A tleap script that builds the chain and sets N, CA, C and O, in Angstrom:
source leaprc.protein.ff14SB
mol = sequence {
  NMET GLN GLN GLN HIE ARG ARG THR VAL ARG
  ALA ALA ALA ALA LEU ALA VAL VAL LEU LEU
  LEU ALA GLY CYS ALA GLY THR PRO SER GLY
  ALA LYS VAL VAL GLY MET TRP GLY SER THR
  ALA SER GLY GLN PRO ASN LEU ASN ILE GLU
  ASN ASP GLY THR PHE SER GLY SER ASP GLY
  CYS ASN ARG LEU SER GLY GLN GLY GLN ILE
  ASP GLY ASN GLU ILE THR PHE GLY SER ILE
  ALA SER THR MET MET ALA CYS GLU GLY VAL
  ASP GLU TRP LEU GLY LYS ALA ALA THR GLY
  ASN VAL SER GLY ASP THR MET THR VAL LEU
  ASP GLU SER GLY LYS THR ILE GLY THR LEU
  PRO ARG SER GLY CSER
}
set mol.1.N position { 116.078 170.595 114.356 }
set mol.1.CA position { 116.880 169.462 113.961 }
set mol.1.C position { 116.446 168.188 114.692 }
set mol.1.O position { 116.403 167.108 114.103 }
set mol.2.N position { 116.125 168.329 115.981 }
set mol.2.CA position { 115.696 167.179 116.754 }
set mol.2.C position { 114.346 166.643 116.221 }
set mol.2.O position { 114.110 165.435 116.223 }
set mol.3.N position { 113.474 167.549 115.771 }
set mol.3.CA position { 112.178 167.176 115.202 }
set mol.3.C position { 112.384 166.307 113.956 }
set mol.3.O position { 111.698 165.301 113.777 }
set mol.4.N position { 113.326 166.697 113.103 }
set mol.4.CA position { 113.604 165.948 111.884 }
set mol.4.C position { 114.168 164.567 112.232 }
set mol.4.O position { 113.835 163.577 111.582 }
set mol.5.N position { 115.018 164.503 113.254 }
set mol.5.CA position { 115.588 163.225 113.690 }
set mol.5.C position { 114.473 162.277 114.155 }
set mol.5.O position { 114.492 161.090 113.830 }
set mol.6.N position { 113.505 162.804 114.917 }
set mol.6.CA position { 112.379 161.978 115.383 }
set mol.6.C position { 111.579 161.442 114.211 }
set mol.6.O position { 111.182 160.277 114.212 }
set mol.7.N position { 111.334 162.287 113.203 }
set mol.7.CA position { 110.588 161.838 112.014 }
set mol.7.C position { 111.342 160.730 111.293 }
set mol.7.O position { 110.748 159.754 110.836 }
set mol.8.N position { 112.645 160.892 111.196 }
set mol.8.CA position { 113.468 159.880 110.527 }
set mol.8.C position { 113.417 158.555 111.297 }
set mol.8.O position { 113.295 157.486 110.700 }
set mol.9.N position { 113.512 158.640 112.618 }
set mol.9.CA position { 113.450 157.436 113.451 }
set mol.9.C position { 112.085 156.765 113.317 }
set mol.9.O position { 112.006 155.543 113.185 }
set mol.10.N position { 111.007 157.554 113.350 }
set mol.10.CA position { 109.655 157.003 113.192 }
set mol.10.C position { 109.478 156.360 111.829 }
set mol.10.O position { 108.894 155.282 111.718 }
set mol.11.N position { 109.980 157.015 110.792 }
set mol.11.CA position { 109.871 156.466 109.439 }
set mol.11.C position { 110.636 155.144 109.338 }
set mol.11.O position { 110.158 154.185 108.733 }
set mol.12.N position { 111.824 155.106 109.937 }
set mol.12.CA position { 112.621 153.875 109.917 }
set mol.12.C position { 111.907 152.767 110.691 }
set mol.12.O position { 111.907 151.611 110.269 }
set mol.13.N position { 111.299 153.124 111.824 }
set mol.13.CA position { 110.571 152.128 112.616 }
set mol.13.C position { 109.362 151.617 111.839 }
set mol.13.O position { 109.082 150.418 111.850 }
set mol.14.N position { 108.653 152.504 111.173 }
set mol.14.CA position { 107.487 152.097 110.374 }
set mol.14.C position { 107.916 151.175 109.242 }
set mol.14.O position { 107.251 150.175 108.972 }
set mol.15.N position { 109.015 151.500 108.580 }
set mol.15.CA position { 109.537 150.658 107.508 }
set mol.15.C position { 109.922 149.281 108.046 }
set mol.15.O position { 109.654 148.267 107.402 }
set mol.16.N position { 110.542 149.242 109.211 }
set mol.16.CA position { 110.928 147.962 109.819 }
set mol.16.C position { 109.704 147.104 110.095 }
set mol.16.O position { 109.731 145.896 109.861 }
set mol.17.N position { 108.624 147.716 110.593 }
set mol.17.CA position { 107.385 146.971 110.862 }
set mol.17.C position { 106.806 146.419 109.570 }
set mol.17.O position { 106.390 145.262 109.520 }
set mol.18.N position { 106.776 147.244 108.516 }
set mol.18.CA position { 106.245 146.797 107.218 }
set mol.18.C position { 107.067 145.624 106.691 }
set mol.18.O position { 106.503 144.632 106.230 }
set mol.19.N position { 108.378 145.727 106.753 }
set mol.19.CA position { 109.237 144.641 106.274 }
set mol.19.C position { 109.058 143.373 107.103 }
set mol.19.O position { 109.062 142.266 106.564 }
set mol.20.N position { 108.901 143.539 108.406 }
set mol.20.CA position { 108.675 142.388 109.277 }
set mol.20.C position { 107.368 141.698 108.925 }
set mol.20.O position { 107.315 140.471 108.832 }
set mol.21.N position { 106.324 142.474 108.730 }
set mol.21.CA position { 105.025 141.894 108.363 }
set mol.21.C position { 105.082 141.252 106.989 }
set mol.21.O position { 104.469 140.206 106.777 }
set mol.22.N position { 105.793 141.845 106.065 }
set mol.22.CA position { 105.928 141.257 104.730 }
set mol.22.C position { 106.665 139.930 104.812 }
set mol.22.O position { 106.327 138.989 104.094 }
set mol.23.N position { 107.667 139.843 105.678 }
set mol.23.CA position { 108.384 138.579 105.863 }
set mol.23.C position { 107.484 137.511 106.444 }
set mol.23.O position { 107.583 136.344 106.065 }
set mol.24.N position { 106.602 137.893 107.364 }
set mol.24.CA position { 105.671 136.939 107.961 }
set mol.24.C position { 104.667 136.438 106.949 }
set mol.24.O position { 104.205 135.302 107.050 }
set mol.25.N position { 104.319 137.265 105.972 }
set mol.25.CA position { 103.344 136.862 104.955 }
set mol.25.C position { 103.866 135.684 104.159 }
set mol.25.O position { 103.076 134.886 103.657 }
set mol.26.N position { 105.193 135.554 104.029 }
set mol.26.CA position { 105.760 134.447 103.282 }
set mol.26.C position { 105.953 133.198 104.121 }
set mol.26.O position { 106.329 132.153 103.591 }
set mol.27.N position { 105.703 133.286 105.411 }
set mol.27.CA position { 105.856 132.143 106.294 }
set mol.27.C position { 104.619 131.266 106.181 }
set mol.27.O position { 103.504 131.765 106.335 }
set mol.28.N position { 104.781 129.973 105.916 }
set mol.28.CA position { 103.602 129.133 105.754 }
set mol.28.C position { 102.805 129.040 107.049 }
set mol.28.O position { 103.366 128.833 108.125 }
set mol.29.N position { 101.487 129.197 106.930 }
set mol.29.CA position { 100.640 129.083 108.111 }
set mol.29.C position { 100.525 127.630 108.549 }
set mol.29.O position { 100.110 127.346 109.673 }
set mol.30.N position { 100.893 126.714 107.664 }
set mol.30.CA position { 100.770 125.301 107.968 }
set mol.30.C position { 102.072 124.643 108.334 }
set mol.30.O position { 102.293 123.478 108.003 }
set mol.31.N position { 102.946 125.370 109.016 }
set mol.31.CA position { 104.251 124.817 109.350 }
set mol.31.C position { 104.139 123.480 110.090 }
set mol.31.O position { 105.025 122.634 109.973 }
set mol.32.N position { 103.054 123.285 110.849 }
set mol.32.CA position { 102.869 122.018 111.562 }
set mol.32.C position { 102.573 120.876 110.603 }
set mol.32.O position { 102.893 119.723 110.890 }
set mol.33.N position { 101.963 121.191 109.463 }
set mol.33.CA position { 101.533 120.180 108.494 }
set mol.33.C position { 102.638 119.858 107.493 }
set mol.33.O position { 102.742 118.725 107.022 }
set mol.34.N position { 103.458 120.846 107.171 }
set mol.34.CA position { 104.489 120.702 106.151 }
set mol.34.C position { 105.549 119.708 106.597 }
set mol.34.O position { 106.001 119.731 107.742 }
set mol.35.N position { 105.941 118.830 105.667 }
set mol.35.CA position { 107.007 117.885 105.958 }
set mol.35.C position { 106.651 116.477 105.522 }
set mol.35.O position { 105.685 116.254 104.793 }
set mol.36.N position { 107.450 115.541 105.983 }
set mol.36.CA position { 107.301 114.138 105.631 }
set mol.36.C position { 106.538 113.403 106.728 }
set mol.36.O position { 106.834 113.551 107.914 }
set mol.37.N position { 105.564 112.618 106.318 }
set mol.37.CA position { 104.713 111.850 107.234 }
set mol.37.C position { 104.690 110.389 106.823 }
set mol.37.O position { 104.651 110.081 105.632 }
set mol.38.N position { 104.712 109.492 107.789 }
set mol.38.CA position { 104.646 108.068 107.515 }
set mol.38.C position { 106.013 107.462 107.321 }
set mol.38.O position { 107.025 108.002 107.769 }
set mol.39.N position { 106.026 106.327 106.643 }
set mol.39.CA position { 107.256 105.568 106.446 }
set mol.39.C position { 107.430 105.259 104.959 }
set mol.39.O position { 106.465 104.962 104.256 }
set mol.40.N position { 108.681 105.336 104.495 }
set mol.40.CA position { 108.958 104.993 103.102 }
set mol.40.C position { 109.293 103.511 102.942 }
set mol.40.O position { 109.686 103.080 101.857 }
set mol.41.N position { 109.142 102.727 104.013 }
set mol.41.CA position { 109.379 101.284 103.924 }
set mol.41.C position { 108.347 100.661 102.988 }
set mol.41.O position { 107.233 101.168 102.852 }
set mol.42.N position { 108.713 99.591 102.366 }
set mol.42.CA position { 107.840 98.904 101.416 }
set mol.42.C position { 106.484 98.570 102.041 }
set mol.42.O position { 106.416 98.010 103.135 }
set mol.43.N position { 105.416 98.919 101.338 }
set mol.43.CA position { 104.069 98.605 101.795 }
set mol.43.C position { 103.506 99.569 102.830 }
set mol.43.O position { 102.400 99.359 103.329 }
set mol.44.N position { 104.253 100.631 103.164 }
set mol.44.CA position { 103.811 101.581 104.188 }
set mol.44.C position { 103.373 102.906 103.564 }
set mol.44.O position { 103.974 103.353 102.587 }
set mol.45.N position { 102.337 103.538 104.113 }
set mol.45.CA position { 101.881 104.818 103.580 }
set mol.45.C position { 102.793 105.963 103.999 }
set mol.45.O position { 103.382 105.944 105.080 }
set mol.46.N position { 102.900 106.967 103.120 }
set mol.46.CA position { 103.685 108.154 103.429 }
set mol.46.C position { 103.229 109.327 102.583 }
set mol.46.O position { 102.691 109.149 101.491 }
set mol.47.N position { 103.448 110.514 103.091 }
set mol.47.CA position { 103.129 111.752 102.379 }
set mol.47.C position { 104.219 112.779 102.633 }
set mol.47.O position { 104.738 112.894 103.743 }
set mol.48.N position { 104.557 113.516 101.597 }
set mol.48.CA position { 105.422 114.672 101.728 }
set mol.48.C position { 104.573 115.888 101.368 }
set mol.48.O position { 104.096 115.999 100.238 }
set mol.49.N position { 104.382 116.800 102.322 }
set mol.49.CA position { 103.532 117.962 102.121 }
set mol.49.C position { 104.403 119.214 102.053 }
set mol.49.O position { 105.219 119.466 102.939 }
set mol.50.N position { 104.219 119.988 100.993 }
set mol.50.CA position { 104.992 121.210 100.751 }
set mol.50.C position { 104.273 122.433 101.317 }
set mol.50.O position { 103.091 122.367 101.655 }
set mol.51.N position { 104.998 123.551 101.416 }
set mol.51.CA position { 104.452 124.812 101.936 }
set mol.51.C position { 103.199 125.270 101.203 }
set mol.51.O position { 102.292 125.837 101.814 }
set mol.52.N position { 103.143 125.027 99.893 }
set mol.52.CA position { 102.016 125.509 99.100 }
set mol.52.C position { 100.836 124.535 99.086 }
set mol.52.O position { 99.848 124.771 98.390 }
set mol.53.N position { 100.932 123.454 99.844 }
set mol.53.CA position { 99.846 122.481 99.931 }
set mol.53.C position { 99.968 121.319 98.965 }
set mol.53.O position { 99.185 120.373 99.046 }
set mol.54.N position { 100.934 121.365 98.048 }
set mol.54.CA position { 101.106 120.207 97.170 }
set mol.54.C position { 101.625 119.042 98.003 }
set mol.54.O position { 102.386 119.222 98.954 }
set mol.55.N position { 101.200 117.867 97.627 }
set mol.55.CA position { 101.634 116.679 98.353 }
set mol.55.C position { 101.883 115.545 97.379 }
set mol.55.O position { 101.334 115.513 96.278 }
set mol.56.N position { 102.722 114.619 97.807 }
set mol.56.CA position { 103.002 113.409 97.045 }
set mol.56.C position { 103.371 112.325 98.032 }
set mol.56.O position { 103.780 112.603 99.159 }
set mol.57.N position { 103.223 111.102 97.602 }
set mol.57.CA position { 103.572 110.002 98.479 }
set mol.57.C position { 103.055 108.689 97.941 }
set mol.57.O position { 102.950 108.486 96.731 }
set mol.58.N position { 102.737 107.806 98.860 }
set mol.58.CA position { 102.286 106.471 98.499 }
set mol.58.C position { 101.331 105.948 99.558 }
set mol.58.O position { 101.470 106.253 100.742 }
set mol.59.N position { 100.360 105.158 99.120 }
set mol.59.CA position { 99.478 104.504 100.079 }
set mol.59.C position { 100.059 103.155 100.504 }
set mol.59.O position { 99.401 102.369 101.187 }
set mol.60.N position { 101.291 102.903 100.091 }
set mol.60.CA position { 101.958 101.637 100.371 }
set mol.60.C position { 102.019 100.778 99.121 }
set mol.60.O position { 102.735 99.778 99.071 }
set mol.61.N position { 101.254 101.185 98.108 }
set mol.61.CA position { 101.201 100.473 96.838 }
set mol.61.C position { 101.224 101.472 95.681 }
set mol.61.O position { 102.109 101.427 94.826 }
set mol.62.N position { 100.256 102.359 95.667 }
set mol.62.CA position { 100.090 103.327 94.591 }
set mol.62.C position { 100.718 104.669 94.932 }
set mol.62.O position { 100.721 105.086 96.091 }
set mol.63.N position { 101.253 105.348 93.913 }
set mol.63.CA position { 101.772 106.706 94.076 }
set mol.63.C position { 100.587 107.657 94.160 }
set mol.63.O position { 99.621 107.518 93.410 }
set mol.64.N position { 100.658 108.618 95.067 }
set mol.64.CA position { 99.612 109.606 95.268 }
set mol.64.C position { 100.184 110.997 95.074 }
set mol.64.O position { 101.353 111.239 95.372 }
set mol.65.N position { 99.360 111.917 94.572 }
set mol.65.CA position { 99.777 113.312 94.477 }
set mol.65.C position { 98.549 114.197 94.382 }
set mol.65.O position { 97.459 113.739 94.041 }
set mol.66.N position { 98.741 115.468 94.688 }
set mol.66.CA position { 97.639 116.407 94.590 }
set mol.66.C position { 97.996 117.762 95.151 }
set mol.66.O position { 99.138 118.028 95.525 }
set mol.67.N position { 96.991 118.606 95.199 }
set mol.67.CA position { 97.130 119.963 95.723 }
set mol.67.C position { 96.095 120.146 96.812 }
set mol.67.O position { 94.893 120.066 96.560 }
set mol.68.N position { 96.562 120.389 98.019 }
set mol.68.CA position { 95.661 120.605 99.135 }
set mol.68.C position { 95.694 122.042 99.607 }
set mol.68.O position { 96.408 122.877 99.051 }
set mol.69.N position { 94.921 122.323 100.631 }
set mol.69.CA position { 94.913 123.637 101.261 }
set mol.69.C position { 95.261 123.464 102.722 }
set mol.69.O position { 94.644 122.669 103.432 }
set mol.70.N position { 96.260 124.217 103.166 }
set mol.70.CA position { 96.718 124.154 104.544 }
set mol.70.C position { 96.094 125.295 105.326 }
set mol.70.O position { 96.078 126.441 104.878 }
set mol.71.N position { 95.580 124.963 106.506 }
set mol.71.CA position { 95.042 125.977 107.416 }
set mol.71.C position { 95.465 125.598 108.826 }
set mol.71.O position { 94.841 124.749 109.463 }
set mol.72.N position { 96.532 126.233 109.312 }
set mol.72.CA position { 97.031 125.931 110.651 }
set mol.72.C position { 97.549 124.524 110.748 }
set mol.72.O position { 98.513 124.160 110.075 }
set mol.73.N position { 96.902 123.716 111.595 }
set mol.73.CA position { 97.355 122.328 111.788 }
set mol.73.C position { 96.515 121.337 110.992 }
set mol.73.O position { 96.458 120.153 111.327 }
set mol.74.N position { 95.853 121.830 109.920 }
set mol.74.CA position { 94.995 120.947 109.117 }
set mol.74.C position { 95.286 121.118 107.634 }
set mol.74.O position { 95.598 122.216 107.174 }
set mol.75.N position { 95.182 120.024 106.894 }
set mol.75.CA position { 95.248 120.072 105.444 }
set mol.75.C position { 93.975 119.440 104.894 }
set mol.75.O position { 93.542 118.381 105.348 }
set mol.76.N position { 93.388 120.105 103.913 }
set mol.76.CA position { 92.276 119.540 103.157 }
set mol.76.C position { 92.887 119.076 101.845 }
set mol.76.O position { 93.429 119.885 101.091 }
set mol.77.N position { 92.804 117.786 101.570 }
set mol.77.CA position { 93.540 117.216 100.446 }
set mol.77.C position { 92.955 117.535 99.080 }
set mol.77.O position { 93.721 117.673 98.126 }
set mol.78.N position { 91.656 117.659 98.934 }
set mol.78.CA position { 91.099 117.860 97.602 }
set mol.78.C position { 91.223 116.573 96.806 }
set mol.78.O position { 91.287 115.488 97.383 }
set mol.79.N position { 91.257 116.689 95.476 }
set mol.79.CA position { 91.375 115.503 94.614 }
set mol.79.C position { 92.761 114.897 94.732 }
set mol.79.O position { 93.767 115.606 94.740 }
set mol.80.N position { 92.797 113.577 94.824 }
set mol.80.CA position { 94.064 112.862 94.923 }
set mol.80.C position { 94.243 112.036 93.660 }
set mol.80.O position { 93.428 111.163 93.360 }
set mol.81.N position { 95.317 112.315 92.917 }
set mol.81.CA position { 95.668 111.507 91.747 }
set mol.81.C position { 96.411 110.272 92.244 }
set mol.81.O position { 97.243 110.358 93.148 }
set mol.82.N position { 96.107 109.139 91.653 }
set mol.82.CA position { 96.709 107.898 92.118 }
set mol.82.C position { 96.953 106.952 90.960 }
set mol.82.O position { 96.171 106.898 90.010 }
set mol.83.N position { 98.058 106.197 91.048 }
set mol.83.CA position { 98.238 105.098 90.122 }
set mol.83.C position { 97.228 104.030 90.507 }
set mol.83.O position { 96.616 104.121 91.571 }
set mol.84.N position { 97.044 103.043 89.686 }
set mol.84.CA position { 96.011 102.023 89.948 }
set mol.84.C position { 96.604 100.615 89.950 }
set mol.84.O position { 96.069 99.713 89.305 }
set mol.85.N position { 97.687 100.430 90.661 }
set mol.85.CA position { 98.305 99.117 90.745 }
set mol.85.C position { 97.577 98.267 91.782 }
set mol.85.O position { 97.023 98.795 92.747 }
set mol.86.N position { 97.582 96.984 91.586 }
set mol.86.CA position { 96.982 96.065 92.554 }
set mol.86.C position { 98.110 95.464 93.386 }
set mol.86.O position { 98.996 94.790 92.860 }
set mol.87.N position { 98.064 95.714 94.677 }
set mol.87.CA position { 99.093 95.184 95.555 }
set mol.87.C position { 98.425 94.336 96.626 }
set mol.87.O position { 97.582 94.818 97.382 }
set mol.88.N position { 98.805 93.094 96.677 }
set mol.88.CA position { 98.223 92.160 97.627 }
set mol.88.C position { 98.691 92.469 99.042 }
set mol.88.O position { 99.881 92.680 99.275 }
set mol.89.N position { 97.754 92.497 99.985 }
set mol.89.CA position { 98.089 92.665 101.392 }
set mol.89.C position { 98.390 94.093 101.827 }
set mol.89.O position { 98.893 94.301 102.931 }
set mol.90.N position { 98.093 95.086 100.983 }
set mol.90.CA position { 98.355 96.480 101.347 }
set mol.90.C position { 97.017 97.187 101.543 }
set mol.90.O position { 96.148 97.157 100.671 }
set mol.91.N position { 96.868 97.819 102.696 }
set mol.91.CA position { 95.662 98.607 102.980 }
set mol.91.C position { 95.847 99.981 102.341 }
set mol.91.O position { 96.716 100.748 102.756 }
set mol.92.N position { 95.048 100.288 101.352 }
set mol.92.CA position { 95.206 101.511 100.558 }
set mol.92.C position { 94.346 102.659 101.096 }
set mol.92.O position { 93.805 103.433 100.307 }
set mol.93.N position { 94.208 102.785 102.410 }
set mol.93.CA position { 93.343 103.777 103.037 }
set mol.93.C position { 93.736 105.219 102.738 }
set mol.93.O position { 92.865 106.087 102.670 }
set mol.94.N position { 95.017 105.493 102.558 }
set mol.94.CA position { 95.469 106.873 102.396 }
set mol.94.C position { 94.896 107.537 101.136 }
set mol.94.O position { 94.726 108.756 101.103 }
set mol.95.N position { 94.604 106.757 100.120 }
set mol.95.CA position { 94.009 107.295 98.895 }
set mol.95.C position { 92.599 107.828 99.089 }
set mol.95.O position { 92.066 108.500 98.207 }
set mol.96.N position { 91.986 107.535 100.239 }
set mol.96.CA position { 90.625 108.003 100.542 }
set mol.96.C position { 90.629 109.225 101.465 }
set mol.96.O position { 89.580 109.622 101.974 }
set mol.97.N position { 91.804 109.818 101.682 }
set mol.97.CA position { 91.939 110.947 102.609 }
set mol.97.C position { 91.193 112.182 102.114 }
set mol.97.O position { 91.248 112.525 100.933 }
set mol.98.N position { 90.498 112.841 103.030 }
set mol.98.CA position { 89.862 114.131 102.746 }
set mol.98.C position { 90.563 115.240 103.512 }
set mol.98.O position { 90.810 116.317 102.968 }
set mol.99.N position { 90.887 114.979 104.784 }
set mol.99.CA position { 91.598 115.952 105.609 }
set mol.99.C position { 92.621 115.242 106.480 }
set mol.99.O position { 92.544 114.034 106.707 }
set mol.100.N position { 93.572 116.015 106.957 }
set mol.100.CA position { 94.550 115.530 107.915 }
set mol.100.C position { 94.734 116.580 108.987 }
set mol.100.O position { 94.906 117.762 108.686 }
set mol.101.N position { 94.699 116.152 110.246 }
set mol.101.CA position { 94.876 117.055 111.384 }
set mol.101.C position { 96.119 116.658 112.155 }
set mol.101.O position { 96.314 115.487 112.483 }
set mol.102.N position { 96.964 117.648 112.444 }
set mol.102.CA position { 98.213 117.380 113.148 }
set mol.102.C position { 98.082 117.747 114.614 }
set mol.102.O position { 97.633 118.837 114.970 }
set mol.103.N position { 98.489 116.803 115.456 }
set mol.103.CA position { 98.599 117.033 116.884 }
set mol.103.C position { 99.934 116.442 117.308 }
set mol.103.O position { 100.129 115.228 117.251 }
set mol.104.N position { 100.847 117.297 117.730 }
set mol.104.CA position { 102.183 116.818 118.083 }
set mol.104.C position { 102.885 116.279 116.857 }
set mol.104.O position { 103.011 116.982 115.854 }
set mol.105.N position { 103.343 115.041 116.923 }
set mol.105.CA position { 104.041 114.405 115.806 }
set mol.105.C position { 103.184 113.361 115.106 }
set mol.105.O position { 103.715 112.425 114.508 }
set mol.106.N position { 101.855 113.513 115.174 }
set mol.106.CA position { 100.945 112.573 114.538 }
set mol.106.C position { 99.926 113.308 113.690 }
set mol.106.O position { 99.311 114.278 114.134 }
set mol.107.N position { 99.754 112.833 112.455 }
set mol.107.CA position { 98.695 113.337 111.593 }
set mol.107.C position { 97.573 112.300 111.588 }
set mol.107.O position { 97.784 111.143 111.227 }
set mol.108.N position { 96.380 112.732 111.994 }
set mol.108.CA position { 95.200 111.883 111.933 }
set mol.108.C position { 94.508 112.179 110.616 }
set mol.108.O position { 94.198 113.332 110.316 }
set mol.109.N position { 94.264 111.138 109.829 }
set mol.109.CA position { 93.689 111.281 108.498 }
set mol.109.C position { 92.227 110.851 108.537 }
set mol.109.O position { 91.883 109.786 109.050 }
set mol.110.N position { 91.372 111.718 107.976 }
set mol.110.CA position { 89.932 111.460 107.958 }
set mol.110.C position { 89.419 111.362 106.531 }
set mol.110.O position { 89.974 111.973 105.618 }
set mol.111.N position { 88.347 110.584 106.344 }
set mol.111.CA position { 87.725 110.483 105.025 }
set mol.111.C position { 86.676 111.583 104.862 }
set mol.111.O position { 86.540 112.446 105.729 }
set mol.112.N position { 85.941 111.555 103.761 }
set mol.112.CA position { 84.948 112.597 103.475 }
set mol.112.C position { 83.841 112.689 104.516 }
set mol.112.O position { 83.261 113.758 104.708 }
set mol.113.N position { 83.541 111.587 105.186 }
set mol.113.CA position { 82.484 111.595 106.204 }
set mol.113.C position { 82.990 112.068 107.567 }
set mol.113.O position { 82.210 112.193 108.511 }
set mol.114.N position { 84.305 112.333 107.669 }
set mol.114.CA position { 84.884 112.781 108.930 }
set mol.114.C position { 85.340 111.645 109.821 }
set mol.114.O position { 85.721 111.866 110.970 }
set mol.115.N position { 85.304 110.423 109.294 }
set mol.115.CA position { 85.738 109.243 110.035 }
set mol.115.C position { 87.259 109.090 109.942 }
set mol.115.O position { 87.839 109.224 108.865 }
set mol.116.N position { 87.896 108.808 111.084 }
set mol.116.CA position { 89.325 108.554 111.099 }
set mol.116.C position { 89.624 107.271 110.341 }
set mol.116.O position { 89.071 106.214 110.647 }
set mol.117.N position { 90.505 107.370 109.346 }
set mol.117.CA position { 90.851 106.178 108.561 }
set mol.117.C position { 92.287 105.730 108.797 }
set mol.117.O position { 92.678 104.646 108.364 }
set mol.118.N position { 93.077 106.558 109.482 }
set mol.118.CA position { 94.441 106.168 109.782 }
set mol.118.C position { 95.239 107.321 110.389 }
set mol.118.O position { 94.756 108.448 110.491 }
set mol.119.N position { 96.463 107.010 110.786 }
set mol.119.CA position { 97.373 108.013 111.319 }
set mol.119.C position { 98.746 107.848 110.670 }
set mol.119.O position { 99.134 106.752 110.265 }
set mol.120.N position { 99.459 108.950 110.582 }
set mol.120.CA position { 100.813 108.951 110.061 }
set mol.120.C position { 101.723 109.663 111.053 }
set mol.120.O position { 101.441 110.799 111.434 }
set mol.121.N position { 102.806 109.024 111.480 }
set mol.121.CA position { 103.750 109.717 112.361 }
set mol.121.C position { 104.633 110.656 111.528 }
set mol.121.O position { 104.890 110.394 110.353 }
set mol.122.N position { 105.093 111.750 112.144 }
set mol.122.CA position { 106.049 112.628 111.453 }
set mol.122.C position { 107.313 111.824 111.226 }
set mol.122.O position { 107.780 111.119 112.121 }
set mol.123.N position { 107.865 111.931 110.030 }
set mol.123.CA position { 109.048 111.173 109.666 }
set mol.123.C position { 110.287 112.033 109.870 }
set mol.123.O position { 110.263 113.241 109.636 }
set mol.124.N position { 111.349 111.411 110.299 }
set mol.124.CA position { 112.604 112.123 110.494 }
set mol.124.C position { 113.334 112.393 109.197 }
set mol.124.O position { 114.269 113.194 109.181 }
set mol.125.N position { 112.938 111.747 108.100 }
set mol.125.CA position { 113.654 111.937 106.841 }
set mol.125.C position { 112.968 112.899 105.938 }
set mol.125.O position { 113.451 113.163 104.837 }
savepdb mol mol.pdb
quit
């Protein structure tokens, strides 16, 4: 009887481990990247990045959206869809983003050549 109890306990423990690992599989690996970045104030760049890598926002003038890939504290943006409005006095650097790297509460945005083109602070909203 004690042997059967041990098998039951081991089976329950194994099931608990499997369920725990399955729960972790659904946890985004890019938790540092996910969220709101920048400012929604007029003329300011911002991005909202989702768990699945989709993003949307604004370069301060044009609406931006796309599907990126998150890997730890980095996002590779891929193609960025953008409106084509002309806004005087707005630096539209965010539309040229290739990757973003998060360190603390700052995302450093780089272009295709690996040059830093700007930074976005994590937004509280």
